[in-house]
N, C-alpha and C positions, 0 to 999 in steps of 0.2 A: 219154638223152644223144643230142644231135644233132651232126652234123659229123664222124662217125667216119671218113669217107673221107679227111679231112685229117690224121688222127692219126698221130703218130710214136711210137716206143718206144725206151727205153734198157733193155736186158735184160742184166744181169750184165756190164756194161762195154761192150756193143756197141749202137750206134745202128742202127735198122732200121725199116721201115714196120711199123705195128702188125699188119698182116695177116700178117706173116712171123714174129711172135713166138710162141713155143711154151713151154708149161709141162708138165712130165712129169705123167702121170696119177697117179703114185704119190706126188706131193708131198702132204703132209698138209694143205696149204691147199685142195687139190682134194677130198681125201677127207673132211676134217673141218672145213674152215673155219678151220684153225689158222694164224693169221698176223695181221698188223696193217697198217694203212694210214693214209695222210693224203691229203686233197685240198687243193689250194691254187690260188689264182688268180694270174695274172700280168697286169699292166696296163702298156702301153707297154714291153713286153719286160722288165719288172722283176717278179720274184716278190714277192708281197705277204705280209709277215710270215713269210718263209721260216724264220728261226731259231726262231720260236715253234712252227711246224709240225714242224720237225725235232726239237726238244726233246720235243714231245708224242709223236712217233713213238718216240723213245728210251725215254720213260717207259712207254709202252704195251708195248713189247718187254720191258723189264725186268720189268714186272708179270706177263708171261706166261712168264718165264724163257726168252726167245727171243733169240738172238744175231743182231744185224744184221751181215752179213759185210763191210760197207764202212763206213769212217769218215765223219764228217760232211762233211769236205772233199771226198771223192769224190762224195758225193751232191749237194753244192752244185754241183760242176763238171758233173755229169750234167744237173742241172736247167737250168743256164745254157746248156748245149749244145743241149738240146731247145728251149728258148725261142728261141735264135738261129736254129735251122733251121725254126721254125714259120712258116707262111705269113701269119699275122696278128699284129698287135701285142698283142692281148689273147687270153687263153685260160685253159685249166684243166689242171691237172696232177694225176694220180692216182699216188701212190707206194705200192707194196705190198711187204711183206717176208713171205715164206712160211717155214714151219717147215723145209721141205726134203723130199727124198725119204726115205721110210722104209718099213718093212714094214707090212703090213696089221695094223690094231689101233690102239687109242687111244694106247698108250704111245709118246711121242716119242723115247725113248732111242735108237732105231735111226736116227733122222733125221740126215742129214749136213748139209752146208752149205746154208743157206737160199738161195732164189732172190729176187732183187730186180728189180723192173721199175718203170719210170716211164712213164706215157702222157701225151703232150701232145695235147690235143684242144680242142674247143669244148664248152660245156655251157650249154644253155638249159633251165631247169627249167619255165618257164611261158611262154605266148605273151605278147607285148607288151600285147595288149588285156586279158588277165587281170591282168597286173601293174598296169595303170592302174586297173582296177576293184577290185582286191583279190580274194583267193582265198576260196573257201568251204570251211570246215572242219567236221569232226564229231569228237566225242569218241568214240573207239573202245572196244569191249569188250576188245580186245587190250591187255594191260597191259605196262608197262615192266618189264624184268627187275629183280628186287630187288638192292640193293647187296650183300647177303650171298650172292647167286648169282654175279653178275658186276659188278664195279665199273663204273659208267657212265663213268668217266674213261678206260677202256681202249677204244681204237678198234680193235676186233677185226674180222676179216672176216665174222663171223657177225651178220647183220642180219635174221635170220628173223622175229623178232617185229615189227620195223618194217615188213618187207615185208608181213606179214599185216595189219598195221594199215592200210597203204596200199591193199591189195586191198579191205579192208572199207570204207574211205572211198570208193574209186572205185565199188564196188558200190552204195553209198548215194547216189551222184550228187554227191559232194563232190570237191574238188581235193586235199585232204590230210586226214590224221587227226591227232588230238592224243591222246597216250597218258597215262594216269594211272598212278600207282604202286599198290601193293597197299592203301595206305591211302586211296585215292581222291583223292590230290593230283596236280596237274598236273606233268608232267615236261617234255615237249617234243613237237614235231611229229615226223613220221616221219623227217625228215632235216634238222631245223633246231631251233634254240632258239626260245623264245617270250617275248615281252615284252607287257605291257599298260601303258596309261596310265590311272590312276585318281586322281581328285581332285588332279590336277597332279603326281602322282608316277609315275616309271617303275619298274615292278616286274617281276622275273623270278624264276622258281623257283631255289632253291639247288641246287648239285650234290648235296647230301645227300639231296634228294628224288628224284634220278634223272636230272637234266639232265646232258647232256654239258658238260664245261668247254670250251665253244666258243671258238675264236680270234676269230671275228666277234662273238660275245657279249661277250667281254672288251673288244673294240674299242669297241663301242657303249656299254658302261658307262663307259669312260674318256672318250669323247666327251661323254656326258651330264654327267659330273662337271665336265669342263672348261667346259661351257656353263652351269654352275650349275643344272642341272636335278636336282631331288631324285631319287635313284635308290637302290633297295634290292633286295637279294635276299630274297625272302619267299615262304613257302609259299602256293600259290594253289589254290583249289577251283574247280570248274566255275562256281559262282555268280559268282566274281570275273571270269571270262572273259565271261560273259553280260552283266554290268553294266558292263564297262569302257568308257571313253571312246574308247580306241583299242586295237588289238591288231595285232601284226606278228611275223613270223618272221625270224630271222637265221641265216646259215650261209655257209660258203665257197661252196657251190653256189647257195644261195638268194640270197646277198647280203642285201638287205632286201626283204621282201614284206609288204605290208599285207594284213590279214585283214578281209574285209567281212562275214562271216557265220559263226556257230558254232552248230551244231545248229538251224539255221533261224532263229536270233535275229540280227537285223542289229546290227552294231557301230555305235555312234553316229556315228563319224567315220572314214571309210576312203576314201582315205588321209587321215590326220589331220595336224594341224600339227606335232606332235612328231615323227611319223614322217618327214614331209617335210624337217624341219630336220636330223634325224639322218642321213637318207639323203644329203642334200647334203654334210654334213660327212664322211660315210664315203667318198663318191666323191672328195672333195678329198684325203683321206688316201691313197686308192688312186692318186692322180695322174690321175684321170679329170676331164674338163671337161664332160661331159654327164651328165644324170641318166638313170637306168634307166627313168624314166617318160616320157622325151621320145620 
């Protein structure tokens, strides 16, 4: 994350510089990663798909039996206040809900009211030159957690297996890693969903294989359908990635990123025509007038 000097924070109802925000060390989010989060973009001072993000936050919290101590209207007001005070028209928001302060030990029964904070900042995941050329990825030995261990639809604060996959990818000289599930099927990148174009079809792994139900992922599927582009959720193996005509990542942080290489195998077209068309449509939907590749 870059631009942290510009960041501001809303913490439990109070606006402050992010450098002044504090979280108690006995909060179970700190001790055990017990909490949920959402990341969202804002463009031209308008939050993008805010209601979808807040709904997913609520669903994640419900799945973890975690109470969000503020209603949706309060969170909406906090988001708008942060955006209004941000020094740029475009930026990134990170909304976190913690379990709250509790005694040492895994049992959350002792935890009181959770803490909620929202950070407004800038986020640049890759350099402009990398974005123009496409990122290099590797399939990591680190696997996606199975659905019967932790449902991938829950955006919890624990991203350790994704962090390990990113370290593995970086150590291997790549920009990002792609995680498989226990059955060897493709799930997602370390912080993004994955799409391929094959024989004129746009394909992405289903959530049932371990992919996050991404907000940007859904946006791209809807844009593709509106354009008349055949699009399916389908299980993918590494072979499908290696032989794809195009491959790209999507996510709130990533937006859209073309993939140029996987495990040393060059993708046929990067950035490809389908990617470029969907990226243009995505930025129109966001209210942007310029492409991320410009």
